[in-house]
N, C-alpha and C positions, 0 to 999 in steps of 0.2 A: 804630417806635420811634425818637424823636429822640435824637442822641448826647448824652451827659452832658457837664457842664463839666469833669469829670475828663479824659474821652476828648479834648476839645477842646483841653485844656491839653498834653496828652500829645502830640497831633498837632502843636501849635505849637512844642514843644520838638524834636521829631524834624525839622520843617521848618527850624528854625534850626541845627540840627546839620548838616542836609544842606547848607544854605547856606554854612556855614563851610568844610565839606570841599570844596565846588566852588570856593570861593575860595582854600583853602589849598593844594590839590593843584598848580594850575598854578605857585603861588609856590615851593612845595618843588621841583617839576621844574626850573623856571628856575634855582633856586639850585644845582641839581646839575649843571646844564649850564654855567653861566656862571662859577662859582667855580672857581680855580685847584685841581688836584688835591691839593696840600699841605695844603689847609685842609679838605678834606672830612671827615676824621675827626672834627673839632670840631663841624662843621655837622651831620653825621649823629647826633651824640650829642644835640645840642640839639633837632632836629627830632624825634628818637625820644622824648625826654622830653616835648616838647610834645604830640606825639601821643598818648601814653600818658596823660597828664593829662587831656586833652580827652576821651578815651574814657571815662575813669572819672568825670568830671564829667557828661558827657551821660547816662551810665548812671544816675548818682546822681539827676540832675534827672528822668529819666523814672521812675525808681522811687518817688522821693517825689511 
């Protein structure tokens, strides 16, 4: 049985979320390594919020 259009859309969204993660993870690691220690608390909170919102958005897209 061929995949439905809904399954294809869901696969595309998961593929895009995976691509974003593949790009974002090295950027986050580079930020942690290259930024002076005194700025890390601010950066961690911003990346944490970005990650949380991205996860909720990807879950919402897959659900709908």
